[in-house]
C-alpha positions in Angstrom: -95.8 -138.4 -18.6 -94.5 -139.7 -21.9 -95.4 -143.0 -23.6 -94.1 -144.8 -26.7 -96.4 -147.3 -28.3 -95.2 -149.7 -31.0 -97.3 -151.6 -33.5 -96.8 -153.6 -36.7 -94.9 -156.7 -35.5 -95.9 -160.2 -36.4 -95.0 -163.4 -38.2 -93.6 -163.2 -41.7 -91.9 -165.6 -44.1 -88.3 -165.2 -45.1 -88.0 -162.6 -47.9 -91.2 -160.8 -46.7 -91.8 -157.3 -45.4 -93.2 -155.7 -42.3 -93.6 -152.0 -41.2 -93.3 -151.1 -37.6 -94.7 -147.8 -36.2 -94.0 -146.1 -32.9 -96.0 -143.1 -31.6 -94.8 -140.9 -28.8 -97.5 -139.1 -26.7 -97.8 -137.1 -23.6 -95.9 -134.1 -22.3 -93.6 -133.5 -25.3 -91.8 -130.3 -26.0 -89.3 -131.7 -28.5 -87.9 -135.1 -29.8 -84.4 -135.3 -31.0 -83.3 -138.8 -31.9 -85.7 -141.6 -32.5 -84.7 -145.1 -33.2 -85.3 -148.8 -33.2 -83.4 -151.5 -31.3 -83.9 -155.2 -31.1 -83.2 -158.1 -28.8 -83.1 -161.7 -29.8 -83.4 -164.5 -27.2 -80.2 -164.9 -25.3 -78.6 -161.9 -26.9 -78.0 -158.3 -25.9 -80.2 -155.5 -27.2 -78.7 -154.0 -30.3 -79.1 -150.9 -32.4 -81.1 -151.3 -35.6 -81.5 -147.7 -36.9 -81.8 -144.2 -35.7 -83.0 -140.9 -37.2 -82.6 -137.3 -36.0 -85.2 -134.6 -36.1 -83.5 -133.3 -39.3 -83.7 -136.7 -41.0 -80.1 -138.0 -40.7 -80.1 -141.7 -40.4 -77.8 -144.4 -39.1 -78.2 -148.2 -39.6 -76.6 -151.3 -38.3 -74.5 -153.0 -41.0 -76.7 -156.1 -40.8 -79.8 -154.2 -42.0 -78.4 -151.7 -44.4 -80.1 -151.9 -47.8 -83.0 -153.9 -46.4 -84.5 -151.6 -43.6 -85.5 -148.0 -43.9 -86.2 -145.7 -40.9 -88.4 -142.6 -41.3 -90.3 -140.2 -39.1 -93.2 -137.8 -39.1 -92.3 -135.0 -36.8 -95.8 -133.6 -36.8 -97.2 -136.9 -35.5 -94.3 -137.7 -33.2 -94.0 -141.0 -35.0 -91.1 -143.1 -36.2 -91.4 -146.0 -38.7 -89.2 -148.9 -39.7 -89.8 -150.5 -43.1 -88.3 -153.9 -43.1 -87.8 -155.7 -46.4 -86.1 -158.9 -47.4 -86.5 -160.2 -43.9 -84.3 -163.1 -42.7 -84.7 -165.6 -39.8 -81.9 -163.8 -38.0 -84.1 -160.6 -37.9 -86.3 -162.4 -35.4 -86.4 -160.4 -32.2 -88.4 -158.1 -30.0 -88.1 -154.7 -31.5 -88.1 -151.7 -29.2 -88.7 -148.0 -30.1 -86.5 -145.4 -28.4 -86.7 -141.7 -28.3 -84.9 -138.8 -26.7 -87.7 -136.5 -25.5 -87.7 -133.2 -23.8 -90.9 -132.5 -21.9 -92.1 -129.1 -20.9 -90.2 -127.9 -17.8 -87.9 -130.9 -17.7 -84.5 -132.0 -19.0 -84.3 -134.4 -22.0 -84.8 -138.1 -21.1 -84.6 -141.4 -22.9 -87.8 -143.4 -23.3 -88.5 -146.9 -24.5 -91.6 -148.6 -25.9 -92.9 -151.9 -24.6 -91.6 -153.9 -27.6 -93.2 -155.7 -30.5 -92.3 -159.2 -31.6 -91.1 -159.9 -35.1 -90.7 -163.5 -36.1 -89.3 -164.5 -39.5 -90.0 -168.1 -40.2 -91.3 -170.4 -42.9 
């Protein structure tokens, strides 16, 4: 069994910052790509940022220059530092990871989501 657990969401004023964390635990042999996605009410889930095990990153245009993704491979943890937050960043943020467990083929896993609300 593998689980992804997010933390760090909350309510913040426009222009503020938040840091999301996601820890992967369980039967883990290796993790390739880790990432963050978000889903606003009435909208489809969209990519926010991804990071490979080697540290290569990819960002949605809407967050470039404001958000930074990073990971600690030793802790199976991925972070999302969000600065200069805007009301349009309001969404449920989901952690995603491509994980290979011992004796199994790689699979995609999702966290339960954490709410981020940007409002004055």
